[in-house]
GULUM-733412 format. One record per residue (C-alpha): residue in one letter; y, x, z. Coordinates in steps of 0.001 Angstrom, whole numbers, padded with zeros to 6 digits, always signed. Each point is the difference from the previous one (the first is absolute). Example, Ala and Ser with C-alpha at 12.3 -4.5 7.8 and 13.67 -1.06 7.14 Angstrom:
<rs>
a-004500+012300+007800/s+003440+001370-000660/
</rs>
This chain:
<rs>
m+070295+129776+122301/q-000420-002929+002350/y-001643-003161-001313/l-001616+001678-003017/i-003736-000299-000684/p-000793+003016-002230/f-001934-000413-003238/t-002428+002909+000109/t-002455+001529-002437/q-002782-001575+002029/v+001506-003464-000446/c+000375+000649-003725/r-003655+000968-000410/q-001045-003467+001115/l+001881-001530-002940/v-000776+002326-002895/s-002971+000631-002278/i+000063+003520-001444/r-001621+000602-003397/d-001026+003247-001661/g+002312+000951-002821/e+002878-002109+001341/t+002897+000662+002337/k+001203-002994+001973/l+003450-000314+001567/a-001773+000167+003351/q-000780+003630-000820/t+003579+000982-000837/v+002396-001998+002214/h+000996+001316+003426/f-001062-001596+003277/c+001182+000070+003592/d-002713+002263+001391/s+002001+002379+002152/a+000207-000295+003775/n+003571+001275-000284/p+002967-002359+000312/v+000376-002240-003038/t+003422+001489-000657/d-001836+003268-000683/t-002426-001855-002286/l+002949-001382-001947/d+001717+003378-000256/n-003226+001705-001094/a-000626-002725-002559/k+003520+000424-001384/s-000498+003756-000362/s-003333-000664-001766/g+001660-002082-002714/v-000469-003469+001484/r+002711-002500-000919/f-001489-003381+000963/v-001348-001167+003365/i-002215-003094+000058/i+000017-001960+003254/g-001302-003407+001040/i+001303-002688+002339/g-002894-002379+000608/e+001488-003067+001673/d+000650-003669-000591/i+002207-000763+002992/g+003049+000008-002296/p-001299-002697-002353/r-001336-002052+002926/a+003340+000360+001804/n+001459-001521-003167/l-002362-002965+000473/g-002162+001215-002883/r-003671+000864-000197/g-001628+003223+001129/g-002299+002394-001804/a+002355+002859-000917/t-001825+002422+002270/d-002316+002030-002243/a+001859+000648-003260/f+000108+003741+000736/e-003777+000243+000349/s-000586-001969-003183/a+002477+002168-001892/m-001393+003331+001172/a-003564-001068-000829/q+001129-000400-003611/f+002736+002618-000322/l-002004+002929+001352/n-002871-000771-002369/l+002247+000382-003053/q-000239+003129-002142/s+002066+003134+000435/n+000811+001127-003540/r+002743+001120-002382/f+002032-003148+000641/f+000096+000336+003786/s-001582+002644+002195/g+000502-001627+003399/s+001168+003216+001647/e+003501-001496+000173/c-001171-002527+002632/l-000661+000023+003718/v-001895-002975+001426/l+001434+000115+003498/g-001535-003007+001716/q+001008-003316+001514/i+002617-001035+002503/q-001763-001331+003079/t+000288-003772+000228/d-003124-001170+001849/d+001828-000320+003305/l+002665-002183-001651/q-002377-002352-001833/l-000093-003293+001876/a-002794-002537-000208/e+000161-002969-002339/g+002078-002727+001565/a+002525+002378+001593/d+003462-001538+000175/a+002748+001114-002361/d+002181+001517+002731/s-002782+002330+001155/l-000798+001032-003559/r+003672+000687-000735/k+000347+002192+003076/n-002939+002096-001199/v+001471+000264-003500/d+003088+001469+001661/l-002212+002564+001756/l-001708+000815-003292/d+003406+000641-001592/g+000483+002925+002371/r-003330+001528-000964/v+000709-000340-003723/i+003409+001618+000436/s-001490+002890+001996/v-002780+000809-002473/a+001895-000610-003248/s+003061+001935+001180/q-002072+003120+000594/i-001598-000245-003437/i+003363-000411-001722/a+001588+002757+002101/a-002744+002336-001244/g+001213-000602-003552/l-002966-002194-000948/e-000227-003508-001480/p-001955-002634+001941/i-002293-002370-001867/v-000492-002769+002543/i-002809-002552-000202/g+000508-003055+002222/g-000245-002139+002066/g+002724-002559-000249/h+003322+000364-001780/n+001624+000170+003431/n-000582+003763-000237/a+002736+000304-002640/y+002489-000016+002872/g-001458+003095+001648/l-000233+001842-003314/l+003603-000794-000925/m+001166+001134+003426/s-001999+003229-000397/v+001735+000863-003270/k+003398-000880+001422/n-000524+002053+003157/t-001390+003011-001863/h+002494+000131-002870/n+002928-001434+001979/k+000595-002383-002890/k-000560-003657-000683/v-002877-000852-002324/a-000143-001846-003318/a-003115-002175-000038/v-001777-001797-002818/n-002753-002447+000858/l-002485-001719-002332/d-000687-003107+002056/p-000004-003815-000310/h+001859-000007+003340/s+003241+001857+000715/d-001062+000670+003616/f+003640-000533+000949/r-000694-002823+002425/p+002029-000536+003199/r-000275+002578+002786/e-002005-002228+002330/g-002278+002747+001319/r-001828+002558-002105/h-002576-001131-002537/s-001039+000572-003597/g+002705-002275-001407/n+003087+001783+001295/g-000501+003753-000321/f+002855+000327-002479/s+002450-002235+001869/y-000595+002040+003161/a+000440+003223-001993/a+003286-001316-001401/a+001232-000897+003482/s-001023+003443+001276/g+002007+001789-002684/a-003021+001389-001848/l+000199-002149-003135/g+002781+000850-002418/y-001265-001794-003107/y-002809-002515-000474/h-001569-001428-003163/v-002934-002442-000080/l-002069-000134-003173/g-002295-002960-000685/m+001478-002152+002761/h-001448-003521-000145/e+002809-002529-000229/l-001694-002512+002324/k-001454+002389+002588/n+003314+000991+001580/s+002014-002366+002178/e+003639-000738-000787/e+000945+001646+003303/t-001828+003167-001042/l+001597-000013-003443/e+003431-000458+001574/q-000590+002924+002353/l-001150+002165-002885/s+003046-000977-002073/t+002357+000711+002894/f-001527+003469+000361/g+000536+000624-003701/g-003647-000009-000982/h-001162-000329-003593/w-003096-001564-001524/h-001917-000903-003137/t-002276-002981+000498/l-003592-000410-001076/q+000992-003058-001985/s+002847+001712-001882/i-002270+002823-001250/w-003574-001307-000203/v+000495-003784-000408/r+003264-000778-001801/r+000109+003456-001683/e+003784+000142+000364/i-000158+003744+000536/t-002694+002542-000739/l-001650+002089+002690/k+001312+003101-001762/s+003584-001265+000154/a-000367-000875+003679/l-001440+003418+000827/d+002708+001763-002011/e+002642-001855+002002/i-001730+000767+003302/v-000322+003709-000808/t+003695+000173-000918/r+001083-001759+003201/l-002252+002142+002195/n+001293+003219-001520/d+003604-001183+000120/s-000384-000487+003763/q-000601+003763+000391/l-002328-000818+002893/p-003651+000875+000670/v-002261-002704-001409/a-002639-002058+001815/l-002694-001246-002382/e-001561-003131+001478/l-002797-002209-001311/d-001546-003031+001666/l-003517-000390-001369/d+000354-003777+000098/a+002282+000342-003045/i-003130+000704-002067/i-001944-002975-001301/n-002847-001072+002307/m+000074+003302+001913/p-001714-000351+003395/s+003040+000158+002267/s+001734-001624+002927/a+001676-002503-002344/s-001920+000146-003272/t+001390-001904-002965/a-001394-001547-003172/a+003445+000365-001620/g+000093+003763+000172/i+000576+002871-002372/p-002666+002140-001702/l-001087+003182+001758/l+000986+001954-003125/d+003601-001200+000375/a-000031+001067+003657/l-001271+003423-001059/h+002761+000231-002600/y+002578-000904+002670/v-001217+002733+002334/s-000218+002568-002780/t+003480-000802-001331/i+001782+000153+003350/a-001913+003118+001087/r+000759+001805-003253/n+003692-000871-000246/t+001436-000125+003539/p+000041+002279+003092/c-002788-001752+001918/a-000461+000814+003663/y-003280-001900+000404/l-002389-002625-001367/h-000989-002945+002189/l-002924-002254-000991/a-000094-002935+002402/e-001994-003120+000858/a-003346+000673-001735/a-002707-001898+001881/p-003538+000705-001283/s-001565-002570+002327/c+002013-002767-001694/h-001821+000369-003334/v-001552-003292-001104/a-003297+001760-000766/g-000226+001725+003370/i+001013+003251+001621/a-002132+002284-002200/a+001728-001335-003109/g+003314+000266+001829/y-000619+003676+000781/r-000742+000700-003660/e+002997-001860-001410/t+002611+001137+002498/g-001404+003523+000073/q+000073+000412-003755/s+003431-001604-000334/i+001593+002124+002727/s-001596+003143-001439/e+001558-000722-003391/l+003384-000634+001629/i-000217+003293+001902/y-000784+001862-003206/a+002835-001757-001879/y+002437+001125+002686/i-001229+003590+000162/q-000084+000384-003773/g+003506-001472-000264/r+001378+002323+002661/m-001659+003056-001570/q+001471-000948-003394/s+003395-000424+001642/q-000284+003520+001387/q-000824+001345-003469/i+002924-001876-001557/g+002370+001285+002697/
</rs>
């Protein structure tokens, strides 16, 4: 598969400390070790009981093309350093996962100070790579768990589901921003508006949208499309509606659409999370975990996308950023997998 940097056993060994009497996830998950085509790796993984494929997209050209700050380049590394050191036990064996690798982005990363037009052209090139890799994973009957990178990559993931299933996609996004900004060139703020214009987005719901972090033009575009939302202020500030009621409504609407579901989460929704646009007025990580678990357990999810984590943006430095983003993303991955496995048992 072009543009894929495989995550091998050798790479894993550099991240994991093995202890006698314990079995770490690093010892049970599958890796991309074969010299065969990656399509064969995916097919072999499927036949071995794998259901989830973890991939990374280490880039910050999308956020910078949106005139935001960089740093969203190493969330995958921080997550794998934590996730693979977790225990394999009765709750989760790890054998259901393949850690495939990262989409190549180094040649698209432009130096600080690059103009917006150049960055946006490279985001457009990255879209093609995301579509190529994610489409092959989905076509193999597997569920991608995608660790960003900017939220621009939602466009490629939505297009992958649409192209593979020949259906539009129902998306739910926990995010202070709707990412439905004008189509002024590709960046992290307009992945969903581009997906809508391309015919990939059939239904869209934003949870936790900040009332003052979305322009009137963006809100008008979202309304014209028929998008739905629950704001941060309505749930967590004014307490006009409970999180449970909001999630119940979202689950009902997603299932009523009879479309495959895209489960999206921008890490900057979580309070003080090191991210491309971190916020003091965010939601607790436990609520984000509950969101992921609820949607995964109760709807036909096609993938999980965790975007915008930026370890280098932590106020205490990059080491602290690696710990916090790595642990948080690991918990979100587990919440998704556990929810999907419970959904399978219920079905």
